[in-house]
C-alpha positions in Angstrom: 12.2 22.8 10.9 11.3 19.6 9.1 13.3 19.0 5.9 12.0 16.8 3.1 14.3 14.8 0.9 13.8 13.4 -2.6 11.4 10.5 -2.7 12.8 7.1 -3.7 11.2 3.9 -5.0 12.3 0.3 -4.8 11.0 -0.3 -8.3 12.1 3.0 -10.0 15.7 4.1 -10.6 15.0 7.9 -10.6 14.2 9.7 -7.3 11.4 12.3 -7.4 11.7 15.8 -6.0 9.3 16.1 -3.1 7.6 19.1 -4.6 7.2 17.4 -8.0 3.9 16.2 -6.4 1.5 18.9 -5.3 2.3 19.0 -1.6 1.6 22.1 0.5 4.7 24.4 0.2 6.0 27.0 2.6 6.0 30.6 1.3 9.7 30.2 0.2 11.2 26.8 -0.6 15.0 26.7 -0.2 17.5 23.9 -0.6 19.9 22.8 2.1 23.2 24.5 1.3 25.2 21.8 3.0 24.9 19.3 0.2 28.0 17.2 -0.4 29.2 15.1 -3.4 27.6 11.9 -1.9 24.2 13.6 -1.7 24.4 14.8 -5.2 25.4 11.4 -6.5 22.5 9.7 -4.6 19.9 12.3 -5.8 19.3 13.7 -2.3 17.7 17.1 -2.3 16.9 18.4 1.2 14.3 21.2 1.2 12.4 23.0 3.9 8.8 22.1 4.4 5.6 23.5 5.9 5.6 20.8 8.6 6.4 21.7 12.2 7.7 19.4 15.0 7.1 20.7 18.6 8.3 18.9 21.7 6.6 19.0 25.1 3.8 21.2 23.9 0.1 20.4 23.9 -1.2 21.3 20.4 -4.1 20.4 18.3 -3.7 18.9 14.9 -3.5 21.4 12.1 -4.0 20.8 8.4 -2.5 22.3 5.3 -4.4 21.6 2.2 -4.1 22.3 -1.5 -6.6 21.7 -4.3 -5.7 18.8 -6.5 -6.6 18.8 -10.2 -7.1 15.6 -12.2 -3.4 15.6 -13.3 -2.3 16.0 -9.7 -4.3 13.1 -8.5 -2.9 11.0 -11.4 0.7 12.0 -10.3 0.0 10.8 -6.8 -1.5 7.5 -8.0 1.6 6.9 -10.2 3.9 7.6 -7.2 1.9 5.3 -4.9 1.8 2.5 -7.5 5.6 2.9 -8.1 6.1 2.5 -4.3 7.8 5.9 -3.8 8.7 6.6 -0.1 8.9 10.0 1.5 12.0 10.8 3.6 11.8 13.6 6.3 14.5 14.9 8.6 14.5 16.9 11.8 17.8 18.4 13.0 19.5 16.2 10.4 18.1 13.0 11.9 15.8 10.8 9.9 12.2 10.7 11.2 11.0 7.2 11.7 7.8 5.4 11.0 6.8 2.5 13.1 5.0 -0.4 11.4 3.6 -3.5 13.2 4.2 -6.8 11.6 1.9 -9.8 11.5 3.7 -11.0 14.7 2.3 -8.4 17.2 5.5 -8.6 19.3 7.7 -7.2 16.5 7.9 -3.6 15.3 9.8 -2.4 12.3 11.3 1.1 12.3 11.7 2.7 8.8 13.4 5.9 8.0 10.6 6.7 5.4 7.0 6.2 4.9 5.1 4.8 1.9 3.0 7.0 -0.3 -0.7 6.2 0.1 
């Protein structure tokens, strides 16, 4: 199961709950019961997601869509402009995003991905 964490921004002090934006939700959203004091102080909030990670299986891409209203689109735009990043975990390990830099010999591995 893929867990999602609170979204953080380099320009904003307050983390956003992942589901404060209209992402597709599983039928039942539950919070990780293993939270400790450090997670609470940092604003971490691990929750289950609708995303699935399968190893060594040939699968086709599946989509999960929700209808966005005008306010929902505005919320996403604000999060993108505020440079919020999404953090996901699998088996309590950060999932990494790989970004190429201007120098094609260098790759940067990030433990989150940018909105937008």
